[in-house]
N, C-alpha and C positions, 0 to 999 in steps of 0.2 A: 506495497499499498505505501504511495505516494505522500509526499508532503510537498506545502506549497514550495514554489521557488523565493518566496518571500525569507523567509528565516529559515534558521538551522534545524533538522530535523531534530526530535526528542527522542531522549536514550528509548532504545529498546529492550534492553542490554537485561534480563535475566527475569522477565516477567511471564514469559513466556512458559504455561502449566505452572502457576505457584502465585502463591499468596502473597501480600505485604504486610509486613507487621515489623514494627521498631526501627520504618527506614530501610529495613531489609525483603528483599522479594525471596522468597523463602518455600521449601515445598510444604503445602498443604498435609494436617495429618491422614486428609479421607484421600488423598490422591489429587488427581488431577481431572476432567473430563472433556468434552469434544463440547465446540462450537458448532453449531448446525447452519448453513445458511437457506435459510427457510422454501427460500426459490429454488433451490437445487435439490435440495437433501446432500449438499456435500460437506465434511469437515473441512474447514476453513482455517483452524487454529484452536487451541486448548488451552486451558484456563485452570489453575489450582482452586481445592476444594476444602475448607475450614474442618475441623472440627471441634468439639463443644471447646476443649486443651484448650486449642489456638484462638477461640475468645475471649477466654480466660487470661491468656498470655497477651493478649492482645491490649485487653481493658485494663490490667494492670501496665502495661508500660503508657497505655495512654492517657492517662492518671499520674502518673510522675510526670510524662512530659507539658502537661496544661498546667498546671501552675505557673511555670515558668513561663508559658506561652502570653497568661494572663498577666505576667507584671510586666511585661514588656511595654515600652511605650506606646499608646494607639497608632503612632503613625508608620511603626515597625507593622505591625498587622496591615495597617489600610494596604501597606506599598504591597504585602504579597499578594493582596485580592484582586489588585489592579494588576498584577505582573498575571494573572493566572486570566485575568478576563483577555488582557493583552496577548495571551497563548492559544486558548481557545480559537481567538478570530484569526491568529495568524497560521495557527493548524487547521481550519474548517473544510480543508478537502481533505486531509487523511481521514479526521475524525467523520466527516458526513459517509464517507464510503464505507465506515465500519458499520453505521448507523444503517445504509441502505441494504447493506450483506445480512448482518447478522439481525436486525430488529423487522427489516423485512420494507424498511419506510424509502417513498418514495423520495427521491433526492430536494422536490422543495420543501419536505415536511422534515428530512436530515439538514436541510439549509437552515430554516427556523428553529431547532434543536441548539443547532450552534448562535446563532444568534442569541438566542436566550440563557445560555448558559457564558457566553460571554457577560452579556446583560445581569444575571447574577451576581455574577462577582464584581462586577465595575457599582454593580447598585449596593453590595454586601459591604462593600470597601469603604463609605459613609459613615459604616457603624458604628466602627472604634470611636469617631468623632464625636458619638451624639452625647448630650447629658446623658449622665448616667444615674441622676439620681433626683431627689427636689425635698426644697426645705422648708418643714412643718413647720406649723404655728405648733407650740407647746406652752402649758400654765406653767410650767417650772422657771427656774432662769437658766436656760441651758438652750443648744442647739439640736434641734430635731431634724434626723433626714430620714430620708427612704432611697435606699443608693442599691441600686442594681448590679449583681456581681453574675458572674459566669456561672450556667450549673452545673460545671463538670464535664463528662463525657457521654454524649450524645450518641444513642445507637441510631445509625437512619435504615433504614431497609423499605428498597423501590424496587416496582415490578416492572414488567418485561416492556408495557409497552413504549412509553415513551422513558427510556430509562436514562438518559443522561439529563434530561429538565427536573427528573422526579427524582434524580438524587443528586444535582446541583445547587436545589434552590432550598435544599436545607442542608448539604454539606459547605455550603458556603456563606450563610448567612451564624452559622454556631461556630464556624473557626474565626472568623470576624469579631463575634462577639467573647471570645477568650475562650472557649470549649476546644475540644478534644475531638474526634468523631473515628464511632467505630462505623464502615460502611456494607452494607449486605444488599448487593444487586443480585434480583431473581439468576438463580443457576443461568438460564435460558440468554442473558445477554448482559454476562460479565463485562465484555470487554468496553462498550459502549456505557454501561452504567458504572463502571465502577474502576475499570484499567485506564482509559484516557484519561480519567480523573484525576488518578495517581502519579501518572505522567505529568500532567500540566502543572500540580501544585508540587512537586518536587523540582521542576525547574523552574519554578516560581519561587522558591527559596524557603519553601515551610516549613521548621524544624523536624529534626526524624520527631517519631511517635506520636502526630498529630491526627493523622490520616490513615487510618489501618484500613484493609483492603481483605474481610473473612466473607467470601463467597459460601454459599451453600443453601442445603434444605432447613427443612421444618427446624433438625435440631441445633443449627447454629442461630436460626432467629430465637428460638426457646433461650436460648443459653446467653443470648446479647440482653434480655430480657431482665434473668433470671439474675445476670452477673452483677453487684455492691456497687461496683466501681460505676456503672453506667445508670446515669440518673434520670434522662429522656430518654424515651424515644418519638422516636418522627418515625410515622408509616404510612403509605402510600401502597395500595392496592385495593383485595375483594372487602367488603362488607363482612361477610364472614368469616373470614381469619383478623379484618380488623378487630370486632368484637373480641376475639379470643385473647389478641395482643392486650386489649382495654382490660379483658379480667383479671390478665397475668399480671399485667402492670399495677393494677390495682393492688392484688395482695402484695404487692411488693413496697406499694406508696411510693412508686415512682410516676411521672407524669409521664402521658402517651398522645401525644399527636396525632390525629386518626386522620388521614384524608381516604375516602373509602368511594363505594359505584355512583353511580347514576343512571338517573333514566329522565332525560332533561327533556323538557317541554318546548316547541315550539308553536306558538298561537297566530294563527294566520288570520285577522278580524276581515269583514264585512268590506271593509273601506281600503283593505291592500293591494297593490298592483302583483296580481299573478305570478306576473314574467318574474320580476324583483325577489318574490317569496320562494319561489321554487331555485335560484337561483344561492339564494340563502340556504335552504333543504337541503340541498344535494350537498353542499358542503358540510354542511353541520354532521349530516350521517353517513356520506360515506370518505370522506379523509382523513388520511390513516386507515384503511378498512374501518372506520367505526369502532378501531380500538383505541379510544381514549373517553374516559373516564364523561368529559362533559360533551359525547359526541348526541345529538338530537335522537332521543331514543323515541320519543313520542309525536307527531305529528298532529296537532287538532287545528282544524281545517272549518271557518264559519259555510255549512252550508250551501251557499250559495255561490261558492265559489269551487266545491269540493270537487266535481266531475272535471274540470278544466282544470285544479292544483295536480290530481292525480296524474292524469292525460300526459301534462309539461312533467311533470318530476319522469314518471316510466318513461319517455319519450330520453331525457336527458340521462337519466341512467344505462338504458340500452344502446346508448351512443358511446358511453365510456370505455376505454382501453382497460384491459385486466391482464399484467402479465411481470417478468420479472424485472423488476425497475431498474439493477444493476445493466441491464444490455438494453432495455429496450424504451421507450418513451410512453408510458402508463399512466395514467389519474391513481392507478390501484394495483397495491402491490400484493405479496401472498399474506395469509393467516399465519401467526406464530407456530404452530403447528397442530397435527391432527386431531389432537382432543378438544383445540378451539376453535375448528370448523367443526367439528362434527357437534358438538353446543349449537355451534349459529346455526345449523340445517337442522337442529330438533327445532327450535323455536318455531323456526320460517315449517314444518312440514306439521308440528301441532298447532300453529294458528290456522292451517289449512282446514285442517280438520274439524276446526270448530267455525270455519266458514269464514274464512277472510279468503281470498284470491291474490296471488302472485302475478301483477300487473308488470313487471320486470322482473326478468334476476329468476332468486328460488333456487338456483343450479352451482356447481363450482365444478373444477376440473381441475385435481390433487390440493396443494391448499389455496388457489385460484376461486374464492367465492364472487363471483358476479353479484354485485351491486343491486338490491331489491327492493321493489317497492308492495308493499302490502298496504290492499286496502280493504274498504268494509270492517276493518277492524274492529273488536267489538272489547271493551276496556278490561275486561276479564280472560283476555284473550293471554297465553303466555307471552305474545312477543310484544304486547302493549304495557303489561304492569310486571315484568322483570327487565333486568338489563341485560341485553343479548351480546354486547360486545363485539359487534360484528356492523358490517355494512348493508343493513335492514332498516327503511322506513315503515315503521307502521302509521295508517293514515287512519284518521277518524273522523268524524263530523260534531257538529254541534251548532246547537241554533242560535243559543242568545250568551251574552257572556258571562251571566250568571252558570248559566252549564258548561262553559268553557274553565271557567276557575275552581268549579267542583270537581273535574275530571283531571282538571291539572293539578289538585293540592291533594288527590286520593291518591297521589303514589304515596311510596312507606321513604322516596328518596327526596331529597332538597340542595340538590347542588348548584344546576344552572338552569335560566331561564330566558328563552328568546321570545320576543315579543313584536308583530309587524303589524304596524298600520301609520300611517300618515299624521295623526293625531295623539301626540309625544304624551299629553298630559294626558290621556285616556288611558294610555299603556300603562304612565305611572299606578295609576289609580288601579290598574289593575294587578300590577305587579307587588304593591301593597297587599292586597289580599294574596298570597301563594307564597308559603315560606321556602324560601331558597337563599345559599350564599351569595350567589351572583345573578345579577339580571342585565339582560341587554336589550333595548330599543331599538329595533330597525336593524338587527342582528341573529344571526345565530349562534350555539349556544358555546361553539369552541372557541374561545380568548383565553390569550394568559400575557403578563409583562408581568416583567421581574419588581414592579413597586408597587403592586395591585395587592390589596388582601385576597388571599385565593382559600376557598373552602368552603363546606356545605354543613348542611344541619338534615335531624333525623337518620337514616341511615347512610347519609351520604358521610358523615362525620359528627367532628366535634368542634367544625367553626372554623372563622380565618384564621389559620395557624401560619401560614407562608403569605410571604409575599408583602414586600411593605415595613416600613420603620418597626411602625408600632405591631404590628402581629409578630414578628420577628426577635424584636425584646422581649415582649411576654410569651415567647415560644421556648426561647432556648439562657434565660436568663432567671436569678433567682432575687424575691425582695427580701433584701436587711433593711431592720430597723436600727440607727446608729444615731447615739445623744453624747453629747460631751459639754463640761461645764467647766468654768473655773476653779470653782473650788468645791471636794467631796461637801454634799448635805450634811446637815444631824440631822439623823432618827432619833423619836423620844427612846428607843432603845436598844 
């Protein structure tokens, strides 16, 4: 994989088939595993696999390194984050190619991920310079301060679908605020979600021990949650697994920030422009094969526009090329693996058995799933009320605003919401009645910016704990009350 000619290549020494502990690439106790390219089924690399013992070693090393890192002048931490952002930008070509081949992302998606990674680092570089406390009134003759301190060691567990963004959005702010990080990417996407991040921070001058890479399965995640040195867990993934992690973290009295699943609605009101709404809908459901937590999973269309909308969306879906994004110019690449593909197809076939019809797609070739439009979908159909995590657009109709709100809020999820209407104030009033962490008026549901708070409610997670200064400070620091006075007080005994 070639790097850009604009800068020297990042070191590749030692990472193949290894994990990263205390500033060194070392053999994982659980050996190594292949990296499989979804589009071809070929092995393109090997990555290391950690054990619970590796996690314990990494956590102890991280704790020892963290205290010295937190004590550095804030300008030094900021400089490392700025350099990391520069390196992501400089080596975008190499990292994008890994994203295309390992994850199955189309080049546009891979490029967007690199852009966000740089922005996450640059935005996080401002965090060390923020005020880290506030002066409080006191009835005593003393200074009373609420001070923000690093949490200590942060465990980051990230998924396969957008591994670079969903790792770096926790890694960068946690490091910037004086913490050390244990990173466990999904075993299927260790290079994009882990190895390349480590390579960047090595080159950026991050001291050893502050970023540890411990890939592995459930055993590794459990060890991370249970380790006494790890004080905060930042998890992005399915609601089912997130609930287990939240429960386990609670037993150990540590915080878990959970960004979980979604089944986001796009509401198309009767005054919407159908052509513009269909453009939004296609992007919201089919971008990155629908493997995004914010994917538009439910299309709620006013009955007066319904048939026109479905026909236009189906025509667009039928015209979209699907194939290997590494070799062909396509709109959709492969699904990550056979298990996920079969899950997607099960949703489609079960909903058809309930009475919905596939106006487009509903078919696959290997791991390449055609963009699918399901019409006449009832709100109790599996494809409508559950998260599909694939390129499927279920469409249902509504007759009134109250009915649209009732359908939208009936979901167990509450991540993102899109509303299409030229009357922006009407859209905002509707949004106020539907519990979600994110709302976009006149846009689809998939958006992300490094400086914006991100997260969901209900089964979509524990709120906006990612992105933006305030959310990141809350996520990765602890509050300590401190007082001081000129003379000790005299107590009555």
